[in-house]
C-alpha positions in Angstrom: -6.5 -12.5 -0.4 -4.4 -9.3 -0.1 -6.0 -7.7 2.9 -7.2 -8.9 6.3 -8.9 -6.7 8.6 -8.5 -6.1 12.0 -10.6 -3.3 13.6 -11.1 -0.1 12.4 -8.2 -1.0 10.6 -7.2 -2.9 7.4 -4.0 -4.7 6.2 -3.2 -4.7 2.8 0.1 -7.2 1.5 1.5 -5.2 -0.8 3.8 -5.8 -4.0 5.7 -2.6 -4.4 7.5 -1.8 -8.1 10.7 1.1 -6.9 11.6 2.8 -9.9 9.4 3.4 -12.1 7.3 6.4 -14.0 5.1 7.0 -11.9 3.8 6.3 -8.6 0.3 4.4 -9.9 -2.5 1.1 -8.4 -1.5 -2.4 -11.4 -4.1 -4.2 -9.8 -3.1 -7.4 -7.8 -0.3 -9.5 -8.7 -1.6 -12.9 -8.4 -4.7 -13.2 -5.8 -2.4 -12.0 -2.8 -1.1 -9.2 -3.5 -1.5 -5.7 -4.5 0.8 -4.4 -6.8 2.1 -1.0 -6.5 5.1 1.0 -8.5 6.4 3.7 -7.4 8.7 6.0 -8.6 11.7 6.8 -5.6 14.3 4.8 -6.2 13.9 1.2 -3.4 17.4 3.6 -1.4 17.4 4.6 2.5 14.1 3.5 2.6 13.0 6.5 0.0 10.2 3.6 -1.8 9.0 3.9 2.1 7.8 6.7 2.6 6.9 7.4 -1.5 4.2 4.5 -0.7 2.9 5.7 2.2 2.4 9.7 1.0 1.3 7.9 -2.3 -1.8 6.4 -0.1 -2.8 8.4 2.5 -2.9 10.8 -0.5 -4.7 7.4 -1.7 -7.1 7.3 0.5 -7.9 10.3 2.3 -5.6 9.2 6.1 -3.0 11.1 7.1 1.2 9.5 6.6 1.5 9.1 10.4 -1.5 6.6 10.8 -0.4 4.4 8.4 2.1 2.3 9.7 4.3 -0.9 7.9 3.6 -4.8 10.0 6.1 -5.9 8.2 8.2 -6.1 5.4 9.7 -2.2 5.6 13.6 -4.0 3.3 11.3 -6.7 1.7 9.4 -5.9 -2.3 6.5 -7.6 -0.2 4.8 -5.7 2.7 1.9 -6.2 4.9 0.7 -2.0 5.6 -2.1 -1.0 8.2 -4.0 1.9 7.7 -7.7 3.5 9.1 -10.7 2.4 7.9 -11.5 4.8 5.2 -15.0 5.2 2.7 -12.1 5.2 -0.8 -9.8 2.6 0.7 -13.7 0.3 0.9 -14.8 0.9 -1.7 -11.1 0.4 -3.6 -11.1 -2.7 -2.0 -14.5 -3.5 -3.8 -13.8 -2.9 -7.3 -10.7 -5.2 -6.9 -12.4 -8.4 -5.5 
């Protein structure tokens, strides 16, 4: 399972691919992670910042409410986001 629900938050397991041509979702990576391509390089946290910005825009949640649970320096990360209609719809479509 690529996500879990905790109170009013959803924790996503994300496989990030930095230095892509554009920011985009690529579907599931195996069965337990969401693959996301990020345009920024994996240097000095640039890809993480871009990932937060991308998630914020896609799911209509404030950037300040998105946090890394683990994996800030890894390609596989756990990211905690507040529940939103767009996020819940996105998860249903992938499941």
